C-alpha positions in Angstrom: 16.3 32.0 0.0 15.0 34.0 3.0 16.7 33.7 6.3 14.5 31.8 8.8 13.0 33.6 11.9 11.8 31.6 14.8 8.8 33.0 16.9 8.3 31.5 20.3 5.1 31.2 22.3 5.5 34.6 24.1 5.2 36.3 20.7 2.3 34.3 19.3 -1.2 33.8 20.8 -4.5 32.6 19.4 -6.2 35.8 20.2 -6.5 37.1 16.7 -8.8 34.1 15.9 -10.9 34.0 19.0 -13.8 36.0 17.6 -13.3 35.0 13.9 -15.0 32.4 11.8 -12.7 29.5 10.9 -13.7 27.0 8.2 -11.7 23.8 7.9 -12.1 22.0 4.5 -11.3 18.3 5.1 -11.1 16.2 8.2 -8.2 13.7 7.7 -5.2 13.0 9.7 -3.9 16.7 9.8 -7.5 18.3 9.5 -8.8 16.5 12.6 -5.8 17.5 14.6 -6.0 21.1 13.6 -9.8 21.1 14.4 -9.4 19.6 17.7 -6.4 21.7 18.8 -7.9 25.0 17.6 -11.3 24.2 19.5 -9.4 23.4 22.6 -7.6 26.8 22.2 -11.1 28.5 22.2 -11.5 28.9 18.5 -14.8 28.1 16.8 -14.4 25.8 13.8 -16.8 24.6 11.2 -15.7 21.5 9.3 -16.8 21.1 5.7 -16.8 18.1 3.2 -18.9 16.1 1.0 -22.4 15.2 2.2 -22.3 11.7 3.6 -18.6 11.3 3.7 -16.9 9.3 6.3 -14.6 12.3 7.3 -17.8 14.6 7.6 -19.6 12.1 9.7 -16.5 11.7 12.0 -16.4 15.4 12.4 -20.0 15.4 13.4 -19.3 12.6 16.0 -16.4 14.7 17.4 -19.0 17.5 18.1 -18.1 19.9 15.2 -20.7 21.9 13.3 -20.3 20.8 9.6 -21.5 22.2 6.3 -21.1 21.9 2.6 -17.9 23.7 1.5 -19.4 26.2 -0.8 -21.9 27.3 1.8 -19.5 27.8 4.5 -16.6 29.6 2.7 -18.5 32.9 2.1 -18.8 33.7 5.6 -15.3 32.6 6.8 -12.4 34.9 7.9 -9.9 32.0 7.6 -10.5 29.0 5.2 -8.0 26.2 5.9 -7.5 23.7 3.0 -6.8 20.5 4.9 -7.0 18.2 1.9 -4.5 16.1 0.0 -2.5 18.1 -2.5 -3.9 16.3 -5.5 -7.5 17.4 -4.9 -6.8 21.0 -4.1 -7.3 22.2 -7.6 -10.7 20.5 -8.1 -12.1 21.6 -4.7 -10.7 25.1 -5.1 -12.3 25.5 -8.5 -15.6 24.0 -7.8 -16.4 24.9 -4.1 -13.9 27.6 -2.8 -12.8 30.1 -5.5 -16.4 31.0 -6.6 -17.3 32.1 -3.1 -14.1 33.8 -1.7 -13.9 37.6 -1.7 -11.3 40.3 -1.0 -10.6 40.5 2.7 -10.7 36.8 3.4 -7.7 34.5 4.1 -7.0 31.1 2.7 -4.8 28.8 4.8 -2.6 25.9 3.6 -1.0 23.1 5.4 1.5 22.5 2.6 2.6 25.0 0.0 2.7 22.7 -3.0 -0.6 23.6 -4.7 0.0 27.4 -4.6 3.7 27.2 -5.3 3.3 25.0 -8.4 0.1 27.1 -9.7 -2.6 24.5 -9.1 -4.4 27.0 -7.0 -4.3 30.7 -7.9 -5.3 33.1 -5.1 -7.4 36.2 -6.4 -6.1 39.7 -5.7 -7.2 40.9 -2.3 -7.5 37.5 -0.7 -4.9 36.5 1.8 -2.8 33.2 1.3 -0.9 31.8 4.4 0.8 28.6 5.3 1.1 26.9 8.6 2.8 23.5 8.2 3.4 21.5 11.5 6.5 19.4 11.2 4.9 16.1 12.0 1.8 13.9 11.3 -1.6 14.9 12.7 -1.5 12.3 15.4 1.7 13.7 16.8 0.4 17.2 16.6 -2.7 16.3 18.6 -0.8 14.1 21.1 1.8 16.8 22.0 -1.0 19.4 22.3 -2.9 17.3 24.8 0.5 16.7 26.7 0.9 20.6 27.0 3.7 20.5 24.5 3.9 21.2 20.8 5.8 20.4 17.6 7.5 23.1 15.4 5.6 24.6 12.5 6.6 26.5 9.4 4.8 29.8 8.6 4.6 31.7 5.4 2.6 34.5 3.9 2.3 34.4 0.1 -0.2 37.3 -0.1 -1.8 39.7 2.4 -5.5 40.2 2.3 -7.1 43.5 1.4 -7.1 45.7 4.5 -10.6 47.4 3.8 -12.6 45.0 6.0 -10.6 45.8 9.2 -9.5 43.2 11.7 -6.3 41.1 11.8 -4.0 40.9 8.9 -3.4 37.4 7.2 -0.2 37.3 8.9 -1.8 37.9 12.3 -4.3 35.1 11.6 -1.6 32.7 10.5 0.2 33.3 13.8 -2.9 32.8 15.8 -3.5 29.6 13.8 -0.1 28.3 14.6 -0.4 29.2 18.3 -3.8 27.6 18.5 -2.4 24.4 17.2 0.3 24.5 20.1 3.2 24.9 17.8 4.4 28.1 19.3 5.2 26.0 22.4 7.9 24.5 20.4 8.7 27.2 17.7 7.3 28.7 14.6 9.8 29.2 11.8 9.2 31.8 9.0 9.7 30.6 5.6 8.1 30.8 2.0 5.6 28.7 0.3 8.2 27.7 -2.2 10.9 26.7 0.2 8.5 24.7 2.3 7.0 22.9 -0.7 10.3 22.0 -2.2 12.1 21.0 0.9 9.2 19.0 2.2 8.8 17.0 -1.0 12.5 16.3 -1.2 12.7 15.3 2.4 9.8 12.8 1.8 11.2 11.4 -1.4 15.0 11.3 -0.5 14.9 10.2 3.1 11.7 9.9 5.2 9.5 7.8 2.8 11.3 7.0 -0.4 14.9 6.6 0.5 14.3 5.1 4.0 11.9 2.5 2.8 13.9 1.8 -0.4 17.0 1.2 1.6 15.1 -0.9 4.3 13.5 -3.1 1.7 16.7 -3.7 -0.2 18.5 -4.7 3.1 15.6 -7.1 4.0 15.7 -8.6 0.6 19.5 -9.0 0.8 19.3 -10.9 4.1 16.5 -13.0 2.9 18.2 -13.9 -0.4 21.3 -15.0 1.6 19.2 -17.4 3.5 18.3 -15.7 6.8 14.9 -16.0 8.2 12.4 -13.2 7.1 11.4 -12.5 10.6 15.0 -11.9 11.6 15.6 -9.7 8.6 12.8 -7.6 9.4 13.6 -7.1 12.9 17.2 -6.1 12.2 16.6 -3.8 9.2 13.2 -2.3 9.7 11.7 -2.8 13.2 14.8 -1.2 14.9 14.5 2.0 12.7 12.3 3.5 15.2 14.7 3.0 18.3 17.5 4.7 16.3 15.2 7.5 14.9 13.9 8.2 18.3 17.5 8.7 19.5 18.2 11.0 16.5 15.0 12.9 17.1 15.6 13.6 20.8 19.4 13.9 20.9 20.7 14.8 17.5 23.2 12.9 15.4 26.1 13.1 17.9 23.7 12.2 20.6 22.5 9.2 18.8 26.1 8.0 18.2 26.9 8.4 21.8 23.9 6.1 22.7 24.8 3.2 20.4 27.5 0.6 20.8 31.1 1.2 19.6 30.6 -1.7 17.1 27.4 0.0 15.6 29.3 3.4 15.4 32.4 1.9 13.9 30.3 0.2 11.3 28.3 3.3 10.5 31.5 5.3 9.8 32.7 2.3 7.5 29.4 1.7 5.6 27.9 5.3 5.1 30.3 6.4 2.4 29.7 3.2 0.5 26.0 3.3 0.7 25.7 7.1 0.0 28.2 7.8 -2.7 28.4 10.2 -5.7 25.7 8.2 -7.5 23.4 8.5 -4.6 23.9 12.4 -4.5 23.4 12.6 -8.2 20.1 10.9 -7.9 19.1 13.3 -5.0 20.0 16.3 -7.2 17.9 14.8 -9.9 14.9 14.5 -7.5 15.4 18.0 -6.3 15.5 19.4 -9.9 12.3 17.5 -10.8 10.6 18.9 -7.7 11.8 22.5 -8.4 10.7 22.6 -12.1 7.4 21.1 -11.3 8.0 17.8 -13.1 6.9 15.8 -10.0 3.9 18.0 -9.2 2.7 17.7 -12.8 3.2 13.9 -12.9 1.3 13.4 -9.6 -1.6 15.6 -10.8 -1.8 14.0 -14.2 -2.0 10.5 -12.7 -4.7 11.6 -10.2 -6.7 13.2 -13.0 -6.5 10.0 -14.9 -8.0 8.0 -11.9 -4.5 7.3 -10.3 -3.6 4.1 -12.2 0.1 4.4 -11.5 -0.4 5.3 -7.9 -2.8 2.4 -7.4 -0.5 0.0 -9.0 2.4 0.9 -7.0 0.5 0.8 -3.8 -0.9 -2.7 -4.7 2.7 -3.9 -5.5 4.2 -2.5 -2.3 1.4 -4.1 -0.2 2.0 -7.4 -1.7 5.7 -7.5 -0.9 6.7 -10.5 1.4 8.1 -8.0 3.8 4.4 -7.1 4.8 4.0 -10.6 6.3 7.2 -10.4 8.2 6.0 -7.0 9.5 2.6 -8.5 10.5 4.5 -11.4 12.4 6.6 -8.9 14.3 3.8 -6.5 15.1 1.8 -9.6 16.4 4.4 -10.0 19.2 3.4 -6.5 20.4 -0.4 -6.2 20.0 -0.5 -3.0 21.9 1.1 -1.2 18.9 -2.2 -1.3 16.9 -3.9 1.0 19.5 -0.9 3.2 20.0 -0.2 3.9 16.3 -3.6 4.0 14.7 -6.1 4.6 17.5 -8.3 2.1 15.8 -8.6 4.0 12.6 -9.1 2.1 9.5 -6.2 2.0 7.0 -6.8 2.8 3.3 -7.2 -0.2 1.0 -4.4 -0.9 -1.4 -6.5 0.1 -4.5 -7.9 3.3 -3.2 -5.8 6.4 -2.7 -6.5 8.1 0.6 -8.5 11.3 0.6 -8.9 13.7 3.6 -12.4 14.9 2.7 
């Protein structure tokens, strides 16, 4: 694995993109934040998507010029694929690949589709990655506050130099700077390392492991006769408070901010909750990510109409914990506006698409 290199704001500016044509394919959580931040950094962005789609209509309401993807790609210097991983292959083959030519650069927010071979970049076309380490809402909020969140940057392939102008690497640095990420830090990596560590973090901790552990703890308390509302508040609601401490202060700082009782209990419980069996399961997850098993399974499910994904989403949404969650959140009605901005949430039977 390559050593990382951090580039701070003084080394990265958006200048290389100021006179360039940027096309952003997709306008979901990440895509909208990228488009807004780049525009506020003085970069002209065209948003593409399906005619009549909700995302394209929202981009128009936000004041962006919109277009069909196949029409916009041909004249772009940088094409940013701001779509869910599972639709990269079909959109690439149908609307992007037939129109790209040597000298252009394709940008990705996640390296998975390139690393696992779902998208193959032609010779002479640049391929770069700028992956902000946070959701689109946070990326936008920090930018507006004059701050930023770190991002990973990678160059899988440099564009053909014949057309002149900035290199793909220079365009990627300008893209990251335009997002405000250089205010925090831009870390050099590879498509492979970003894809594999990102997937592992999501599955082992951030989404899979955390939610699995929280749900099991909730169920344990409810089965023991404790009120569901209390179980939810103790095992799930308070995750944010501790996570905020960890985010802002680090592990030692978090431990310094909690009670001695909580810290003593953490030292006692952690080795019992995370034992050799847990680490063996984590190693298996990582192996399946690295060898492409996970990527192939997700793509196959998507291509079949996402039956497994839809079933899992419906089952998770029907868990009694959701009612406890609604009851707790009803105590703080301001949370809805703070966390969603009024945006509609995907239904339980329809996979979300950022198109």
